[in-house]
N, CA, C and O of each residue as an XYZ file, in Angstrom:
920
protein
N     168.287    175.012    176.113
C     168.673    174.711    175.302
C     168.694    175.985    174.169
O     167.528    176.081    173.788
N     169.184    176.582    173.760
C     169.091    177.892    172.620
C     169.500    177.264    171.075
O     168.829    177.403    170.053
N     170.603    176.644    171.192
C     171.201    175.980    170.235
C     171.955    174.971    170.201
O     172.449    174.756    171.308
N     172.462    173.792    168.911
C     172.721    172.883    169.314
C     173.586    172.888    167.900
O     173.339    173.488    166.854
N     174.858    171.875    168.288
C     175.624    171.531    166.804
C     175.679    169.965    166.664
O     176.188    169.540    167.700
N     175.363    168.920    165.806
C     175.363    167.652    165.909
C     176.539    167.693    164.527
O     176.990    168.549    163.766
N     176.702    166.113    164.771
C     177.618    165.514    164.307
C     177.564    163.860    163.761
O     177.578    162.877    164.500
N     177.503    163.857    162.388
C     177.155    162.199    162.487
C     175.532    162.067    162.050
O     174.783    161.093    162.126
N     175.317    163.267    161.623
C     173.520    163.675    161.657
C     173.039    162.509    160.565
O     171.852    162.194    160.656
N     173.792    161.866    159.589
C     173.106    161.007    158.761
C     173.081    159.790    159.293
O     172.204    158.992    158.962
N     174.143    159.445    160.288
C     173.661    157.646    160.720
C     172.966    157.261    161.381
O     172.079    157.992    161.822
N     173.058    155.985    161.728
C     172.083    155.474    161.967
C     171.457    155.874    163.626
O     170.362    155.491    164.039
N     172.338    156.634    164.330
C     171.500    157.164    165.530
C     171.625    159.091    165.978
O     171.135    159.938    166.726
N     172.899    158.866    164.620
C     172.716    160.248    164.869
C     171.425    161.104    164.169
O     171.001    162.194    164.554
N     170.964    160.359    163.119
C     169.660    160.727    162.102
C     168.533    160.797    163.310
O     167.599    161.581    163.143
N     168.581    160.014    164.512
C     167.312    159.776    165.249
C     167.691    161.394    166.088
O     166.825    162.269    166.078
N     168.841    161.602    166.674
C     169.367    162.694    167.850
C     168.343    163.661    166.459
O     167.208    164.058    166.725
N     168.864    163.859    165.313
C     168.647    165.362    164.265
C     166.903    165.277    164.744
O     166.500    166.180    165.477
N     166.120    164.405    164.398
C     164.881    164.424    164.413
C     164.300    164.766    165.696
O     163.370    165.572    165.684
N     164.674    164.312    166.744
C     164.291    164.309    167.934
C     164.753    166.092    168.373
O     163.890    166.712    168.995
N     165.718    166.634    168.129
C     166.110    167.905    168.166
C     164.979    168.600    167.746
O     164.198    169.297    168.394
N     165.005    168.329    166.653
C     163.836    169.003    165.547
C     162.521    168.913    166.370
O     161.702    169.830    166.305
N     162.386    168.210    166.865
C     160.701    168.021    167.366
C     160.429    168.503    169.102
O     159.318    168.447    169.628
N     161.699    168.973    169.819
C     161.631    169.336    171.076
C     161.051    171.117    170.755
O     161.231    171.921    169.840
N     160.147    171.134    172.323
C     159.244    172.110    172.211
C     160.322    173.754    172.165
O     159.934    174.867    171.810
N     161.545    173.399    172.595
C     162.442    174.633    172.976
C     162.680    175.108    171.175
O     162.723    176.269    170.768
N     162.794    173.983    170.411
C     162.740    174.601    168.706
C     164.024    175.465    169.241
O     163.873    176.636    169.590
N     165.547    174.685    169.294
C     166.677    175.385    169.246
C     167.186    174.926    168.020
O     167.066    173.844    167.446
N     167.888    176.157    167.678
C     168.764    176.412    166.311
C     169.680    175.008    166.368
O     170.302    174.820    167.414
N     169.776    174.195    165.493
C     170.268    173.240    165.253
C     171.328    173.289    163.969
O     170.964    173.149    162.801
N     172.536    173.485    164.340
C     173.450    173.401    162.988
C     173.870    172.037    163.059
O     174.673    171.660    163.912
N     173.186    171.013    161.902
C     174.209    169.897    161.568
C     174.872    170.301    160.297
O     174.665    171.015    159.316
N     176.131    169.175    160.990
C     177.397    169.471    160.389
C     177.602    167.900    159.429
O     178.030    166.927    160.050
N     177.278    167.754    157.955
C     177.187    166.937    157.185
C     178.156    166.787    155.997
O     178.733    167.838    155.716
N     178.413    165.904    155.365
C     179.059    165.907    154.001
C     178.098    165.697    152.594
O     178.369    165.859    151.404
N     177.006    165.315    153.207
C     175.478    165.221    152.112
C     174.300    165.851    152.785
O     174.347    166.403    153.884
N     173.327    165.732    152.092
C     171.941    165.711    152.772
C     171.714    165.815    153.679
O     172.300    165.058    154.453
N     171.012    166.513    154.094
C     169.982    165.758    155.907
C     169.210    165.179    155.251
O     168.738    165.390    154.134
N     169.001    163.969    156.409
C     167.683    162.702    156.296
C     166.419    163.889    156.399
O     165.561    163.876    155.516
N     166.345    164.864    157.458
C     165.360    165.639    157.478
C     165.123    167.366    157.925
O     165.834    167.321    158.929
N     164.752    168.471    157.894
C     164.755    169.219    157.662
C     163.755    170.141    158.419
O     162.536    170.028    158.292
N     164.214    170.837    159.021
C     163.100    172.070    159.514
C     163.414    173.541    159.722
O     164.594    173.881    159.803
N     162.512    174.369    159.807
C     163.089    176.075    160.280
C     163.861    176.417    160.662
O     164.589    177.309    160.227
N     163.986    175.590    161.954
C     165.194    175.809    162.672
C     166.632    175.027    162.909
O     167.407    174.934    163.861
N     166.590    174.413    161.304
C     167.695    173.538    161.503
C     168.629    173.816    160.418
O     168.217    173.354    159.354
N     169.851    174.472    160.325
C     171.098    174.906    159.739
C     171.927    173.673    159.219
O     172.703    173.000    159.898
N     171.670    173.530    158.104
C     172.687    172.412    157.151
C     174.018    173.027    157.071
O     174.015    174.188    156.662
N     175.209    172.487    157.382
C     176.196    173.037    157.065
C     176.962    171.874    156.508
O     177.660    171.018    157.052
N     176.595    172.119    155.152
C     177.368    170.869    154.224
C     178.889    170.937    154.089
O     179.245    172.114    154.150
N     179.592    170.359    153.977
C     181.150    170.605    153.922
C     181.805    169.102    153.696
O     182.139    168.268    154.538
N     181.867    169.062    152.240
C     182.086    167.397    151.696
C     183.536    166.596    152.029
O     183.761    165.404    151.816
N     184.617    167.774    152.716
C     185.641    167.188    153.311
C     185.477    167.252    154.702
O     185.650    168.308    155.311
N     185.040    165.820    155.451
C     184.932    166.214    156.955
C     186.458    166.521    157.636
O     186.568    166.848    158.818
N     187.261    166.416    157.004
C     188.596    167.028    157.880
C     188.534    168.524    158.315
O     188.905    168.953    159.408
N     187.921    169.369    157.119
C     187.638    170.266    157.233
C     186.693    170.822    158.363
O     186.768    172.010    158.679
N     185.714    169.880    159.035
C     184.677    170.338    159.807
C     185.288    171.254    160.965
O     184.782    172.355    161.180
N     186.228    170.860    161.609
C     186.689    171.639    162.857
C     186.840    172.908    162.497
O     186.184    173.729    163.138
N     187.420    173.229    161.777
C     187.311    174.833    161.236
C     186.197    175.514    160.701
O     186.163    176.744    160.684
N     185.001    174.594    160.126
C     184.235    174.969    159.464
C     183.379    175.454    160.755
O     182.918    176.596    160.732
N     183.144    174.586    161.928
C     182.721    174.675    162.900
C     183.238    176.003    163.830
O     182.297    176.386    164.524
N     183.791    176.368    163.924
C     184.805    177.697    164.276
C     184.190    178.624    163.902
O     183.824    179.442    164.746
N     183.782    178.869    162.165
C     183.204    179.954    161.904
C     181.048    179.929    161.785
O     180.267    180.498    161.022
N     180.915    179.299    162.558
C     179.098    179.045    162.979
C     178.646    180.198    163.339
O     177.488    180.577    163.165
N     179.804    181.013    164.020
C     178.808    182.574    164.602
C     179.031    182.137    166.151
O     179.879    181.679    166.916
N     177.743    182.572    166.092
C     177.855    182.441    167.955
C     177.395    180.850    168.298
O     176.501    180.214    167.739
N     178.223    180.437    169.319
C     178.633    179.353    169.544
C     177.267    178.413    170.192
O     176.659    178.773    171.200
N     176.990    177.379    169.545
C     175.971    176.553    170.240
C     175.979    176.170    172.110
O     177.097    176.222    172.622
N     175.373    175.987    172.590
C     175.089    175.489    173.698
C     175.695    174.357    174.034
O     176.682    174.245    174.761
N     174.924    173.274    173.345
C     175.362    172.123    172.785
C     176.072    171.388    171.964
O     175.952    171.692    170.777
N     176.884    170.381    172.253
C     177.652    170.042    171.109
C     177.390    168.373    171.308
O     177.836    167.768    172.283
N     176.557    167.694    170.179
C     176.573    166.351    170.331
C     177.353    165.741    169.323
O     177.434    166.444    168.315
N     178.079    164.435    169.249
C     178.328    163.697    168.804
C     178.191    162.249    168.162
O     178.917    161.420    168.710
N     177.523    161.840    167.266
C     177.591    160.405    166.613
C     177.735    160.116    165.572
O     177.075    159.544    164.705
N     179.418    160.886    165.738
C     180.290    160.402    164.374
C     181.055    159.007    164.650
O     181.427    158.450    165.683
N     181.125    158.697    163.330
C     181.374    156.964    163.345
C     181.495    156.200    162.178
O     180.525    156.209    161.421
N     182.252    155.693    161.942
C     182.125    154.865    160.808
C     183.003    153.182    161.224
O     183.294    153.009    162.408
N     183.269    152.346    160.457
C     183.852    151.102    160.218
C     184.935    151.089    159.417
O     185.192    151.836    158.473
N     185.751    149.895    160.001
C     186.697    149.695    159.061
C     186.346    149.390    157.946
O     186.828    150.103    157.066
N     185.498    148.376    157.530
C     185.471    148.383    156.080
C     185.117    149.834    155.322
O     185.793    150.233    154.373
N     184.265    150.387    155.723
C     183.753    151.648    155.263
C     185.456    152.554    154.778
O     185.953    152.728    153.665
N     185.893    152.914    156.004
C     186.908    153.681    155.648
C     188.204    153.172    155.357
O     189.243    153.830    155.308
N     188.031    151.650    155.119
C     189.300    150.912    154.588
C     190.499    150.294    154.746
O     191.264    149.619    154.057
N     190.401    151.032    156.666
C     191.561    150.401    156.985
C     191.775    151.078    158.966
O     191.576    152.177    159.485
N     192.178    149.950    159.418
C     192.301    150.546    161.058
C     192.341    151.555    161.523
O     191.759    151.914    162.546
N     193.421    152.509    160.467
C     194.013    153.635    160.754
C     193.057    154.671    160.283
O     192.911    155.744    160.867
N     192.351    154.290    159.112
C     191.659    155.564    158.398
C     190.528    155.236    159.611
O     190.501    156.141    160.445
N     189.851    154.437    159.806
C     188.756    154.285    161.027
C     189.257    155.243    162.233
O     188.546    156.154    162.657
N     190.234    155.026    162.625
C     190.716    156.034    163.625
C     190.561    157.230    163.468
O     189.619    157.807    164.011
N     191.362    157.809    162.767
C     190.927    159.203    161.778
C     189.972    159.745    161.970
O     190.056    160.837    162.531
N     188.764    159.269    161.624
C     187.544    159.371    161.836
C     187.347    159.371    163.050
O     187.391    160.494    163.553
N     187.109    158.404    163.841
C     186.587    157.674    164.993
C     186.986    158.318    166.179
O     186.249    158.264    167.164
N     188.012    158.895    166.210
C     188.907    159.483    166.859
C     189.751    161.008    167.081
O     189.833    161.921    167.903
N     190.293    160.602    165.774
C     191.186    162.262    165.174
C     190.390    163.063    165.258
O     190.519    164.094    165.918
N     189.071    162.637    164.379
C     188.529    163.823    163.911
C     187.109    164.252    165.100
O     186.527    165.333    165.179
N     186.908    163.225    165.761
C     186.117    163.256    166.805
C     186.639    164.276    167.875
O     185.988    165.237    168.283
N     187.824    163.955    168.248
C     188.850    164.778    169.347
C     189.084    166.279    168.649
O     189.191    167.210    169.447
N     189.156    166.532    167.480
C     189.288    167.867    166.799
C     188.115    168.491    166.993
O     188.056    169.589    167.546
N     186.994    167.797    166.521
C     185.559    168.782    166.903
C     185.343    169.103    168.346
O     184.974    170.242    168.630
N     185.528    168.242    169.262
C     185.840    168.181    170.415
C     186.640    169.806    171.395
O     186.378    170.632    172.270
N     187.456    169.488    170.654
C     188.294    170.610    170.903
C     187.987    171.900    170.401
O     188.179    172.898    171.095
N     187.476    171.970    169.127
C     187.048    173.144    168.929
C     185.475    173.917    169.185
O     185.153    175.089    168.994
N     184.650    172.726    169.703
C     183.508    173.027    170.518
C     183.957    173.692    171.835
O     183.494    174.755    172.248
N     184.813    173.032    172.392
C     185.487    173.616    174.049
C     186.380    175.077    173.554
O     186.676    175.985    174.331
N     186.662    175.046    172.296
C     187.019    176.758    172.204
C     186.444    177.779    171.930
O     186.741    178.966    172.069
N     185.312    177.095    171.395
C     184.190    178.100    170.943
C     183.510    178.454    172.169
O     183.036    179.585    172.284
N     183.395    177.414    173.299
C     182.839    177.818    174.494
C     181.470    176.903    174.885
O     180.691    177.120    175.813
N     181.423    175.927    173.993
C     180.092    174.588    174.312
C     180.057    174.372    176.089
O     181.091    174.087    176.692
N     179.156    174.493    176.570
C     178.829    174.201    177.826
C     178.825    172.323    178.128
O     179.338    171.533    178.921
N     178.027    172.293    177.101
C     177.519    170.536    177.371
C     177.842    169.932    176.066
O     177.457    170.457    175.021
N     178.815    168.408    176.099
C     179.377    167.902    174.931
C     178.486    166.676    175.135
O     178.071    166.431    176.268
N     178.257    166.111    174.389
C     177.257    164.423    174.452
C     178.366    163.659    173.466
O     179.224    164.310    172.871
N     178.299    162.742    173.397
C     179.296    161.871    172.964
C     178.521    160.169    172.833
O     178.365    159.355    173.743
N     178.232    160.073    171.715
C     177.524    158.639    171.517
C     178.983    157.436    171.579
O     179.820    157.257    170.695
N     178.900    156.838    172.777
C     180.325    155.737    172.474
C     179.952    154.272    172.373
O     179.180    153.874    171.500
N     180.559    153.393    173.361
C     179.602    152.205    173.286
C     179.732    151.345    174.122
O     180.920    151.259    174.434
N     178.847    150.365    174.874
C     179.352    149.531    175.889
C     180.449    148.776    175.995
O     180.720    147.962    175.112
N     181.242    148.944    177.104
C     182.332    147.362    177.173
C     183.675    147.902    176.538
O     184.529    147.119    176.121
N     183.852    149.523    176.472
C     185.082    149.704    175.483
C     186.325    149.613    176.528
O     186.306    149.796    177.746
N     187.333    149.296    175.737
C     188.425    149.910    177.207
C     189.526    150.275    176.247
O     189.583    150.137    175.025
N     190.584    150.890    177.308
C     191.509    151.688    176.812
C     192.604    150.334    177.023
O     193.799    150.454    176.754
N     192.038    149.106    177.516
C     193.526    148.287    177.504
C     193.406    147.214    176.351
O     194.375    146.560    175.966
N     191.637    147.042    175.634
C     191.815    145.855    174.809
C     192.742    146.131    173.692
O     193.281    147.172    173.319
N     192.786    144.739    173.196
C     193.479    144.340    171.694
C     192.625    144.726    170.647
O     193.104    144.729    169.513
N     191.421    145.059    170.812
C     190.681    145.277    169.654
C     190.356    146.790    169.467
O     189.774    147.573    170.217
N     191.099    147.019    167.820
C     191.066    148.633    167.956
C     189.609    148.918    167.778
O     189.698    150.144    167.840
N     188.529    148.728    167.629
C     187.511    149.722    167.688
C     187.319    149.768    169.398
O     187.026    150.898    169.788
N     187.402    149.024    170.181
C     186.930    148.937    171.551
C     188.212    150.072    172.297
O     187.834    150.678    173.300
N     189.456    150.295    171.878
C     190.538    150.831    172.205
C     190.166    152.449    172.024
O     190.108    153.269    172.940
N     189.932    152.696    170.614
C     189.600    153.652    170.058
C     188.772    154.649    170.822
O     188.948    155.836    171.099
N     187.518    153.523    171.151
C     186.265    154.489    171.695
C     186.869    155.114    172.914
O     186.960    156.306    173.209
N     187.357    153.785    173.712
C     187.708    154.483    175.196
C     188.887    155.333    175.446
O     189.214    156.033    176.405
N     189.501    155.035    174.155
C     190.572    156.529    174.242
C     189.819    158.060    174.126
O     190.219    159.056    174.729
N     188.828    158.025    173.359
C     188.033    158.885    172.771
C     187.601    159.507    173.933
O     188.030    160.646    174.116
N     186.806    159.002    174.815
C     186.087    158.735    175.851
C     187.083    159.630    177.219
O     186.649    160.605    177.833
N     188.210    159.103    177.401
C     189.435    159.609    177.782
C     189.719    160.982    177.360
O     190.183    161.827    178.125
N     189.445    161.182    176.181
C     190.198    162.340    175.937
C     189.332    163.489    175.607
O     189.761    164.640    175.533
N     188.192    163.174    175.424
C     187.053    164.231    175.383
C     186.779    164.784    176.986
O     186.518    165.960    177.240
N     186.927    163.366    178.332
C     186.768    164.022    179.603
C     187.883    164.986    180.026
O     187.782    165.908    180.835
N     189.109    164.554    179.239
C     190.200    165.518    180.073
C     189.819    166.807    179.194
O     190.802    167.547    179.222
N     188.734    167.409    178.383
C     188.922    168.888    177.884
C     188.480    169.399    179.346
O     189.035    170.371    179.859
N     187.438    168.679    179.993
C     186.974    169.302    180.927
C     186.085    170.767    180.573
O     186.237    171.986    180.653
N     184.761    169.460    179.997
C     183.670    170.792    179.833
C     183.188    170.698    180.540
O     183.229    169.657    181.196
N     182.187    172.039    180.965
C     181.342    171.788    182.274
C     180.525    170.756    182.406
O     180.559    170.179    183.492
N     179.793    170.364    181.588
C     179.465    168.852    181.393
C     179.423    167.974    180.474
O     178.541    167.976    179.615
N     180.344    167.130    180.530
C     180.079    165.810    179.345
C     179.231    164.789    179.784
O     179.154    164.282    180.903
N     178.598    164.548    178.750
C     177.485    163.074    179.152
C     178.187    161.882    177.785
O     178.066    162.214    176.605
N     178.899    160.513    178.177
C     179.052    159.719    177.547
C     177.798    158.774    177.604
O     177.591    158.181    178.662
N     176.862    158.573    176.440
C     176.021    157.466    176.510
C     176.805    156.187    175.917
O     177.453    156.057    174.878
N     176.554    155.432    176.797
C     177.307    153.801    175.938
C     176.019    153.084    175.610
O     175.548    152.521    176.599
N     175.436    152.968    174.688
C     174.820    151.906    174.567
C     175.205    150.576    174.026
O     176.317    150.277    173.590
N     174.039    149.728    174.114
C     174.858    148.398    173.746
C     174.419    148.001    172.077
O     174.498    148.972    171.325
N     174.031    146.873    171.518
C     173.528    146.652    169.826
C     172.712    147.628    169.528
O     171.619    147.519    170.083
N     172.842    148.544    168.855
C     171.816    149.266    168.169
C     170.915    148.685    167.175
O     171.079    148.215    166.049
N     169.999    148.847    167.877
C     168.849    147.846    166.704
C     168.063    148.994    165.692
O     167.259    149.794    166.170
N     168.314    148.972    164.615
C     167.774    149.938    164.122
C     168.148    149.322    162.497
O     168.862    148.354    162.238
N     167.349    150.307    161.440
C     167.757    149.498    160.161
C     168.712    150.495    159.279
O     168.366    151.618    158.911
N     169.975    149.881    159.007
C     170.974    150.366    158.294
C     171.205    150.137    156.894
O     171.129    149.051    156.320
N     171.579    151.589    156.243
C     172.039    151.519    154.817
C     173.126    150.319    154.325
O     172.977    149.551    153.375
N     174.086    150.384    155.116
C     175.388    149.574    154.920
C     174.922    147.768    155.672
O     174.527    147.725    156.837
N     175.018    146.740    155.024
C     175.030    145.551    155.257
C     176.227    145.492    156.304
O     177.270    146.070    155.997
N     176.116    144.666    157.815
C     177.161    144.004    158.371
C     176.528    143.293    158.966
O     175.844    143.688    159.910
N     176.590    141.576    158.442
C     176.195    140.465    158.472
C     176.268    140.489    159.839
O     175.122    140.696    160.237
N     177.115    140.373    160.880
C     177.381    139.968    162.331
C     176.406    140.677    163.214
O     175.968    140.202    164.261
N     176.038    142.070    162.627
C     175.163    142.806    163.850
C     174.021    142.766    163.001
O     173.209    143.645    163.289
N     173.735    142.130    162.172
C     172.446    142.162    161.295
C     171.937    140.863    161.788
O     170.706    140.877    161.808
N     172.502    139.618    162.238
C     171.952    138.784    162.624
C     171.449    139.026    164.079
O     170.278    138.819    164.395
N     172.646    139.590    165.174
C     172.422    139.473    166.769
C     170.757    140.600    166.173
O     169.717    139.975    166.379
N     170.524    142.080    165.514
C     169.677    142.514    165.806
C     168.070    141.724    165.532
O     167.020    141.974    166.124
N     168.293    140.793    164.522
C     167.228    139.872    164.302
C     166.692    139.173    165.152
O     165.525    138.804    165.289
N     168.053    138.915    166.016
C     167.931    137.956    167.361
C     167.314    138.926    168.431
O     166.435    138.456    169.153
N     167.750    140.443    168.629
C     167.129    141.414    169.664
C     165.535    141.596    169.132
O     164.656    141.717    169.986
N     165.313    141.607    168.214
C     163.930    142.320    167.763
C     163.092    140.886    167.984
O     162.005    140.906    168.562
N     163.660    139.669    167.495
C     162.592    138.485    167.959
C     162.421    138.526    169.615
O     161.257    138.337    169.968
N     163.242    138.710    170.541
C     163.516    138.392    171.992
C     162.527    139.830    172.370
O     161.826    139.858    173.382
N     162.597    140.879    171.479
C     161.652    141.922    171.889
C     160.346    141.684    171.944
O     159.668    142.123    172.873
N     159.787    140.894    170.865
C     158.590    140.411    170.668
C     158.249    139.748    171.572
O     157.019    139.783    171.621
N     158.762    138.990    172.536
C     158.512    138.624    173.781
C     158.270    139.206    174.948
O     157.182    139.405    175.489
N     159.831    139.590    175.473
C     159.478    140.657    176.141
C     161.266    141.812    176.489
O     162.382    141.687    176.995
N     160.226    143.044    175.634
C     161.773    143.934    175.460
C     162.424    144.265    176.667
O     163.615    144.563    176.750
N     161.421    144.192    177.833
C     161.789    144.904    178.956
C     163.187    143.602    179.585
O     164.355    143.896    179.837
N     162.690    142.522    179.667
C     163.849    141.392    180.610
C     164.582    140.756    179.508
O     165.790    140.599    179.682
N     163.877    140.224    178.015
C     165.149    139.869    177.152
C     166.459    140.530    176.260
O     167.561    140.061    175.977
N     165.612    142.236    175.866
C     166.558    143.048    174.845
C     167.209    144.158    175.337
O     168.291    144.604    174.955
N     166.235    144.727    176.509
C     166.754    146.042    176.683
C     168.475    146.279    177.619
O     169.210    147.261    177.518
N     168.646    145.373    178.238
C     169.730    145.020    178.844
C     171.433    145.253    178.263
O     172.502    145.630    178.743
N     170.815    144.687    176.716
C     172.042    144.613    175.808
C     171.660    145.187    174.230
O     172.484    144.931    173.352
N     170.724    145.770    173.948
C     170.612    146.119    172.825
C     169.511    146.951    172.800
O     168.410    146.471    173.071
N     169.632    148.183    172.504
C     168.573    149.588    172.274
C     168.141    149.758    170.983
O     168.917    149.552    170.050
N     167.016    150.102    170.806
C     166.664    150.737    169.746
C     167.015    152.392    169.675
O     166.839    153.285    170.505
N     167.627    152.400    168.228
C     168.540    154.110    167.646
C     167.437    154.924    168.087
O     167.818    156.054    168.392
N     165.772    154.672    168.273
C     164.943    155.899    168.324
C     165.140    156.411    169.929
O     164.966    157.586    170.252
N     165.597    155.165    171.044
C     165.378    155.180    172.074
C     167.139    155.887    172.687
O     167.395    156.551    173.692
N     167.601    155.630    172.126
C     169.239    156.467    171.779
C     169.167    157.629    171.901
O     169.613    158.267    172.854
N     168.480    158.155    170.759
C     168.090    159.683    170.257
C     167.685    160.258    171.026
O     168.126    161.310    171.487
N     166.496    159.517    171.402
C     165.695    160.667    172.838
C     166.289    160.611    173.985
O     166.015    161.615    174.641
N     167.159    159.707    174.669
C     168.056    159.742    175.575
C     169.242    160.779    175.362
O     169.564    161.694    176.119
N     169.817    160.415    174.139
C     170.971    161.697    174.181
C     170.408    163.338    174.389
O     170.771    164.170    175.220
N     169.503    163.431    173.425
C     168.739    164.863    173.779
C     168.097    165.092    175.287
O     167.903    166.196    175.795
N     167.836    163.926    175.836
C     166.923    164.720    177.080
C     168.307    164.632    178.225
O     168.216    165.207    179.309
N     169.416    163.946    177.886
C     170.440    164.357    178.980
C     170.807    165.373    178.724
O     171.066    166.155    179.638
N     170.997    165.814    177.133
C     171.610    167.542    176.973
C     170.764    168.135    177.797
O     171.228    168.768    178.746
N     169.455    168.056    177.615
C     168.481    169.049    178.276
C     168.603    169.226    180.172
O     168.643    170.281    180.807
N     168.628    168.230    180.547
C     168.843    167.720    181.814
C     170.180    169.112    182.111
O     170.087    170.089    182.855
N     171.263    168.722    181.269
C     172.171    169.524    181.520
C     171.974    171.206    181.573
O     172.000    171.954    182.551
N     171.812    171.438    180.464
C     171.713    172.802    179.964
C     170.702    173.498    180.664
O     170.509    174.709    180.762
N     169.818    172.107    181.345
C     168.492    173.318    182.218
C     168.999    173.317    183.750
O     168.291    173.825    184.619
N     170.219    172.742    184.050
C     170.948    173.145    185.203
C     170.232    171.626    186.077
O     170.294    171.848    187.286
N     169.683    170.400    185.831
C     169.252    169.482    186.420
C     170.303    168.776    186.922
O     170.041    167.967    187.811
N     171.852    168.938    186.424
C     172.489    167.342    186.694
C     174.069    168.752    187.322
O     174.488    169.848    186.952
N     174.294    168.011    188.109
C     175.481    168.603    188.223
C     177.069    168.805    187.351
O     177.448    168.146    186.383
N     177.625    169.655    187.882
C     178.862    169.547    186.389
C     179.579    168.613    186.539
O     179.523    168.064    187.639
N     180.431    168.121    185.610
C     181.180    166.947    185.573
C     181.165    166.183    184.480
O     180.938    166.645    183.362
N     181.496    164.488    184.803
C     181.064    163.543    183.824
C     180.453    162.645    184.002
O     180.854    161.849    184.850
N     179.499    162.439    183.447
C     177.869    162.043    183.343
C     178.152    160.518    182.095
O     178.156    160.544    180.864
N     178.372    159.245    183.116
C     178.258    158.322    182.107
C     177.031    157.680    182.100
O     176.696    157.160    183.164
N     176.039    157.563    180.845
C     174.960    156.934    180.199
C     175.028    155.583    179.985
O     175.326    155.004    178.940
N     174.711    155.094    181.114
C     174.745    152.898    180.972
C     173.487    152.978    179.701
O     172.894    153.843    179.057
N     173.524    151.611    179.813
C     172.110    151.216    179.149
C     170.839    151.169    179.595
O     169.871    151.137    178.835
N     170.762    151.161    180.913
C     169.762    150.966    181.880
C     169.314    152.574    182.025
O     168.216    152.708    182.565
N     169.858    153.588    181.705
C     169.904    154.977    181.964
C     169.645    155.580    180.315
O     168.941    156.551    180.041
N     170.132    155.038    179.685
C     169.579    154.929    177.988
C     168.008    154.940    177.880
O     167.236    155.825    177.512
N     167.740    153.282    178.455
C     166.109    153.090    178.228
C     165.248    154.118    179.233
O     164.087    154.418    178.956
N     165.899    154.608    180.379
C     165.314    155.704    181.178
C     164.372    156.706    180.774
O     163.201    157.056    180.917
N     166.018    157.157    179.899
C     165.564    158.476    179.443
C     164.909    158.624    178.156
O     164.400    159.690    177.810
N     164.913    157.314    177.262
C     164.378    157.616    176.035
C     163.119    156.756    175.432
O     162.768    156.376    174.315
N     162.456    156.619    177.254
C     161.062    156.003    176.850
C     160.305    156.576    176.102
O     159.588    155.919    175.346
N     160.263    158.263    176.127
C     159.513    158.991    176.061
C     159.593    160.464    175.439
O     160.416    160.982    176.194
N     159.315    161.215    174.731
C     160.541    162.230    174.078
C     160.603    162.932    175.023
O     159.684    162.849    175.837
N     161.852    164.007    175.297
C     162.244    164.662    176.013
C     161.124    166.163    176.014
O     160.484    166.375    174.984
N     160.984    167.024    177.090
C     160.090    168.004    176.874
C     161.279    169.157    177.784
O     160.992    170.345    177.936
């Protein structure tokens, strides 16, 4: 991996992906696209700050040399966005526009952080938009499409989501007894997800995976994310 672009880099999972990319021995050039300052930076990190996220696809096209890898941890909530339609404009429309820009620029490996248990037939807007996005980016036919499908995200959010917070507390408690048997099959630490995303991207860019679509479920996330990528 010589270079990578990342969106969603200030979020719970995206900030972990950024930290992992900054730490790997390959020292790729990292184009981190965000609306505000990055949570961490290094000499090989290029902060691409654009306050209007709707302009990110055109901003991406002007980066210069196309990165080898594109990673998206971009997402929001209905509460943050203000409505289901506004949430879909980010979670689906903006993600897909960025994926198309990445494909047009020659990206070889596309990595998406999605979610476990989503379905295009679901009546739940979140589940449906996540599944629709998976289908849409798969149809773009990148040489390598990697879709990570974690369960509950275990980490500390800046925003408060009551139901998630309760489940996260339960997950942390069970992990103190046995993380392997009681937690990892339904909830994963965000640092584990971040390491798994980068490890999967490296496997693809280094020719260790066949071309096509790689669905990375929760057990594979845990396996790939147990230790820092090399």
